[in-house]
C-alpha positions as a Python dict, from the first residue, in 0.01 Angstrom:
ca = {
    (1, 'X'): (0, 0, 0),
    (2, 'X'): (85, -316, -185),
    (3, 'X'): (17, -140, -515),
    (4, 'X'): (261, 138, -426),
    (5, 'X'): (535, -112, -333),
    (6, 'X'): (485, -302, -658),
    (7, 'X'): (509, 21, -858),
    (8, 'X'): (832, 126, -686),
    (9, 'X'): (983, -219, -743),
    (10, 'X'): (900, -203, -1113),
    (11, 'X'): (1057, 143, -1149),
    (12, 'X'): (1376, 28, -969),
    (13, 'X'): (1405, -275, -1195),
    (14, 'X'): (1363, -68, -1507),
    (15, 'X'): (1624, 185, -1387),
    (16, 'X'): (1873, -91, -1311),
    (17, 'X'): (1822, -247, -1652),
    (18, 'X'): (1870, 88, -1824),
    (19, 'X'): (2192, 149, -1628),
    (20, 'X'): (2326, -194, -1717),
    (21, 'X'): (2241, -133, -2081),
    (22, 'X'): (2422, 200, -2073),
    (23, 'X'): (2731, 39, -1924),
    (24, 'X'): (2730, -237, -2183),
    (25, 'X'): (2697, 13, -2466),
    (26, 'X'): (3005, 213, -2372),
    (27, 'X'): (3290, 157, -2623),
    (28, 'X'): (3623, 15, -2503),
    (29, 'X'): (3894, 282, -2489),
    (30, 'X'): (4251, 158, -2534),
    (31, 'X'): (4517, 306, -2307),
    (32, 'X'): (4733, 570, -2480),
    (33, 'X'): (5059, 443, -2629),
    (34, 'X'): (5389, 558, -2480),
    (35, 'X'): (5603, 797, -2681),
    (36, 'X'): (5877, 631, -2890),
    (37, 'X'): (6213, 604, -2714),
    (38, 'X'): (6529, 549, -2922),
    (39, 'X'): (6833, 372, -2783),
    (40, 'X'): (7170, 515, -2895),
    (41, 'X'): (7386, 293, -2675),
    (42, 'X'): (7612, 59, -2874),
    (43, 'X'): (7886, 16, -3134),
    (44, 'X'): (7889, 175, -3480),
    (45, 'X'): (8109, 200, -3789),
    (46, 'X'): (8116, 465, -4059),
    (47, 'X'): (8273, 570, -4388),
    (48, 'X'): (8250, 880, -4604),
    (49, 'X'): (8428, 1162, -4781),
    (50, 'X'): (8469, 1537, -4776),
    (51, 'X'): (8679, 1840, -4853),
    (52, 'X'): (8919, 2056, -4658),
    (53, 'X'): (9126, 2371, -4635),
    (54, 'X'): (9486, 2386, -4515),
    (55, 'X'): (9669, 2686, -4369),
    (56, 'X'): (10028, 2718, -4245),
    (57, 'X'): (10224, 2997, -4077),
    (58, 'X'): (10580, 2964, -4206),
    (59, 'X'): (10912, 3142, -4229),
    (60, 'X'): (11263, 3071, -4358),
    (61, 'X'): (11550, 3011, -4115),
    (62, 'X'): (11926, 2981, -4147),
    (63, 'X'): (11998, 2609, -4116),
    (64, 'X'): (12318, 2651, -3913),
    (65, 'X'): (12215, 2924, -3668),
    (66, 'X'): (11837, 2893, -3666),
    (67, 'X'): (11810, 3269, -3723),
    (68, 'X'): (11479, 3369, -3893),
    (69, 'X'): (11546, 3511, -4238),
    (70, 'X'): (11185, 3610, -4316),
    (71, 'X'): (10874, 3703, -4117),
    (72, 'X'): (10586, 3461, -4073),
    (73, 'X'): (10361, 3431, -4376),
    (74, 'X'): (10034, 3238, -4394),
    (75, 'X'): (10007, 3003, -4690),
    (76, 'X'): (9700, 2799, -4781),
    (77, 'X'): (9558, 2524, -4994),
    (78, 'X'): (9266, 2283, -5031),
    (79, 'X'): (9178, 1929, -5132),
    (80, 'X'): (8964, 1622, -5069),
    (81, 'X'): (8978, 1312, -4846),
    (82, 'X'): (8802, 989, -4754),
    (83, 'X'): (8740, 867, -4400),
    (84, 'X'): (8656, 544, -4212),
    (85, 'X'): (8610, 486, -3841),
    (86, 'X'): (8430, 323, -3550),
    (87, 'X'): (8301, 417, -3208),
    (88, 'X'): (8081, 341, -2908),
    (89, 'X'): (7807, 560, -2758),
    (90, 'X'): (7628, 566, -2422),
    (91, 'X'): (7286, 728, -2386),
    (92, 'X'): (7212, 875, -2042),
    (93, 'X'): (6963, 1108, -1873),
    (94, 'X'): (6717, 1047, -2154),
    (95, 'X'): (6839, 1292, -2417),
    (96, 'X'): (7219, 1297, -2370),
    (97, 'X'): (7472, 1079, -2557),
    (98, 'X'): (7846, 1045, -2483),
    (99, 'X'): (8094, 834, -2675),
    (100, 'X'): (8447, 748, -2780),
    (101, 'X'): (8566, 701, -3138),
    (102, 'X'): (8865, 664, -3368),
    (103, 'X'): (8896, 731, -3739),
    (104, 'X'): (9141, 767, -4026),
    (105, 'X'): (9153, 1002, -4325),
    (106, 'X'): (9332, 958, -4656),
    (107, 'X'): (9347, 1180, -4961),
    (108, 'X'): (9512, 1494, -5090),
    (109, 'X'): (9490, 1827, -4909),
    (110, 'X'): (9770, 2047, -5043),
    (111, 'X'): (9925, 2364, -4901),
    (112, 'X'): (10185, 2598, -5051),
    (113, 'X'): (10543, 2611, -4916),
    (114, 'X'): (10767, 2902, -5024),
    (115, 'X'): (11125, 3022, -4987),
    (116, 'X'): (11128, 3381, -5119),
    (117, 'X'): (11505, 3408, -5063),
    (118, 'X'): (11583, 3140, -5323),
    (119, 'X'): (11267, 3223, -5520),
    (120, 'X'): (11129, 2869, -5503),
    (121, 'X'): (10787, 2729, -5416),
    (122, 'X'): (10634, 2386, -5362),
    (123, 'X'): (10321, 2199, -5260),
    (124, 'X'): (10302, 2001, -4938),
    (125, 'X'): (10034, 1730, -4928),
    (126, 'X'): (9854, 1600, -4620),
    (127, 'X'): (9836, 1237, -4734),
    (128, 'X'): (9674, 1071, -4434),
    (129, 'X'): (9583, 1135, -4073),
    (130, 'X'): (9412, 969, -3780),
    (131, 'X'): (9217, 1087, -3479),
    (132, 'X'): (9096, 945, -3147),
    (133, 'X'): (8862, 1137, -2923),
    (134, 'X'): (8536, 1177, -2736),
    (135, 'X'): (8204, 1332, -2824),
    (136, 'X'): (7906, 1467, -2632),
    (137, 'X'): (7566, 1514, -2791),
    (138, 'X'): (7205, 1605, -2726),
    (139, 'X'): (6906, 1442, -2894),
    (140, 'X'): (6719, 1709, -3085),
    (141, 'X'): (6470, 1432, -3170),
    (142, 'X'): (6467, 1060, -3079),
    (143, 'X'): (6658, 982, -3402),
    (144, 'X'): (6859, 1306, -3446),
    (145, 'X'): (7180, 1374, -3251),
    (146, 'X'): (7362, 1709, -3242),
    (147, 'X'): (7714, 1679, -3097),
    (148, 'X'): (8057, 1831, -3035),
    (149, 'X'): (8383, 1633, -3029),
    (150, 'X'): (8754, 1669, -2969),
    (151, 'X'): (9072, 1475, -2909),
    (152, 'X'): (9419, 1378, -3032),
    (153, 'X'): (9531, 1360, -3394),
    (154, 'X'): (9834, 1263, -3600),
    (155, 'X'): (9915, 1339, -3964),
    (156, 'X'): (10160, 1237, -4237),
    (157, 'X'): (10279, 1507, -4479),
    (158, 'X'): (10434, 1400, -4809),
    (159, 'X'): (10755, 1519, -4973),
    (160, 'X'): (10759, 1874, -5109),
    (161, 'X'): (10935, 1922, -5444),
    (162, 'X'): (11033, 2284, -5511),
    (163, 'X'): (10995, 2466, -5840),
    (164, 'X'): (11124, 2797, -5966),
    (165, 'X'): (10888, 3087, -6030),
    (166, 'X'): (10893, 2984, -6397),
    (167, 'X'): (10762, 2637, -6304),
    (168, 'X'): (11087, 2446, -6369),
    (169, 'X'): (11223, 2194, -6113),
    (170, 'X'): (11439, 2380, -5858),
    (171, 'X'): (11651, 2076, -5766),
    (172, 'X'): (11554, 2096, -5397),
    (173, 'X'): (11294, 1936, -5172),
    (174, 'X'): (11164, 1884, -4817),
    (175, 'X'): (11138, 1527, -4687),
    (176, 'X'): (10806, 1381, -4578),
    (177, 'X'): (10735, 1384, -4204),
    (178, 'X'): (10480, 1303, -3933),
    (179, 'X'): (10328, 1551, -3691),
    (180, 'X'): (10094, 1526, -3390),
    (181, 'X'): (9832, 1767, -3263),
    (182, 'X'): (9471, 1800, -3151),
    (183, 'X'): (9128, 1865, -3300),
    (184, 'X'): (8785, 2003, -3214),
    (185, 'X'): (8463, 1984, -3410),
    (186, 'X'): (8095, 1900, -3418),
    (187, 'X'): (7813, 1775, -3632),
    (188, 'X'): (7468, 1622, -3671),
    (189, 'X'): (7378, 1253, -3704),
    (190, 'X'): (7032, 1130, -3801),
    (191, 'X'): (6852, 807, -3885),
    (192, 'X'): (6802, 763, -4261),
    (193, 'X'): (6446, 827, -4376),
    (194, 'X'): (6423, 855, -4754),
    (195, 'X'): (6076, 936, -4890),
    (196, 'X'): (5925, 798, -4571),
    (197, 'X'): (6110, 466, -4598),
    (198, 'X'): (6290, 384, -4274),
    (199, 'X'): (6634, 218, -4278),
    (200, 'X'): (6687, 57, -3935),
    (201, 'X'): (7046, 82, -3820),
    (202, 'X'): (7155, 318, -4099),
    (203, 'X'): (7241, 680, -4022),
    (204, 'X'): (7405, 974, -4193),
    (205, 'X'): (7629, 1228, -4023),
    (206, 'X'): (7778, 1557, -4140),
    (207, 'X'): (8074, 1688, -3941),
    (208, 'X'): (8302, 1990, -3928),
    (209, 'X'): (8651, 1944, -3780),
    (210, 'X'): (8942, 2178, -3713),
    (211, 'X'): (9283, 2012, -3653),
    (212, 'X'): (9600, 2186, -3535),
    (213, 'X'): (9947, 2033, -3579),
    (214, 'X'): (10263, 2152, -3406),
    (215, 'X'): (10527, 2351, -3593),
    (216, 'X'): (10825, 2168, -3742),
    (217, 'X'): (11155, 2291, -3887),
    (218, 'X'): (11270, 2112, -4205),
    (219, 'X'): (11596, 2155, -4392),
    (220, 'X'): (11578, 2226, -4763),
    (221, 'X'): (11776, 1947, -4931),
    (222, 'X'): (11940, 1923, -5273),
    (223, 'X'): (11789, 1651, -5492),
    (224, 'X'): (12010, 1345, -5537),
    (225, 'X'): (12267, 1424, -5266),
    (226, 'X'): (12030, 1529, -4985),
    (227, 'X'): (12282, 1794, -4884),
    (228, 'X'): (12133, 2103, -4711),
    (229, 'X'): (12093, 2419, -4915),
    (230, 'X'): (12156, 2635, -4609),
    (231, 'X'): (11791, 2737, -4561),
    (232, 'X'): (11521, 2568, -4355),
    (233, 'X'): (11143, 2608, -4344),
    (234, 'X'): (10958, 2625, -4012),
    (235, 'X'): (10581, 2585, -4039),
    (236, 'X'): (10278, 2468, -3846),
    (237, 'X'): (9958, 2330, -3998),
    (238, 'X'): (9590, 2407, -3944),
    (239, 'X'): (9335, 2199, -4135),
    (240, 'X'): (8960, 2250, -4155),
    (241, 'X'): (8743, 1976, -4302),
    (242, 'X'): (8375, 1901, -4368),
    (243, 'X'): (8268, 1543, -4430),
    (244, 'X'): (7953, 1338, -4480),
    (245, 'X'): (7952, 973, -4373),
    (246, 'X'): (7721, 675, -4380),
    (247, 'X'): (7691, 518, -4033),
    (248, 'X'): (7573, 172, -3932),
    (249, 'X'): (7466, 108, -3569),
    (250, 'X'): (7472, -258, -3471),
    (251, 'X'): (7221, -228, -3186),
    (252, 'X'): (6965, -7, -3360),
    (253, 'X'): (6622, -162, -3421),
    (254, 'X'): (6421, 160, -3437),
    (255, 'X'): (6232, 337, -3160),
    (256, 'X'): (6102, 111, -2883),
    (257, 'X'): (5725, 147, -2824),
    (258, 'X'): (5552, 10, -2516),
    (259, 'X'): (5266, -237, -2589),
    (260, 'X'): (4939, -274, -2402),
}
């Protein structure tokens, strides 16, 4: 009986040693890392450039009576511009971003102005404009934002100098003026990653915008005296632009990764 007990004790000891050895031999497995989470909340500034198209529905009116003398005709043009601005974003519900912003544009987007009654034509230039609005976006990826925006806009149109059909000065002009309106647009903004090299805080955005400005009636004036010619031009303005800007986010330090 004693021999049997001694044998069982030896087997138990060997089994326990083997189990302990197995436990000691198991490799340490590190807990899985959390997925990167980017933080879009904070201030940013940007600057860039782009091109645009301008369209206007216009007709000629009698200056004294306001009676239309021609039907509406759509005239167009194109040009370039630069832009600078700033804004603030809030990230919420994980993948949604909302923000406010303001920007200014300056450049030369020209549209044709015509008076077929006098046989004269001119070029009206959108010299500068500004916009203030809101945007709402969704994170396609932690560092890529797709968004739509809209808001209020104002624009300054330069003086229009008329020419005859032969290209000679017509001796008449339209004064420069300001006009207000609204805009709607959208775009994509993404963190810069050039050849795999990250640039913390630096982003690039490409945006389309469509701005509509209210119609205005302007008297055609004789050069030098500023006396009315008797005809006036009534026109609105619709401008479409595409721009690319470099953005800097002050709070951006790259995706935040949990550590274990």
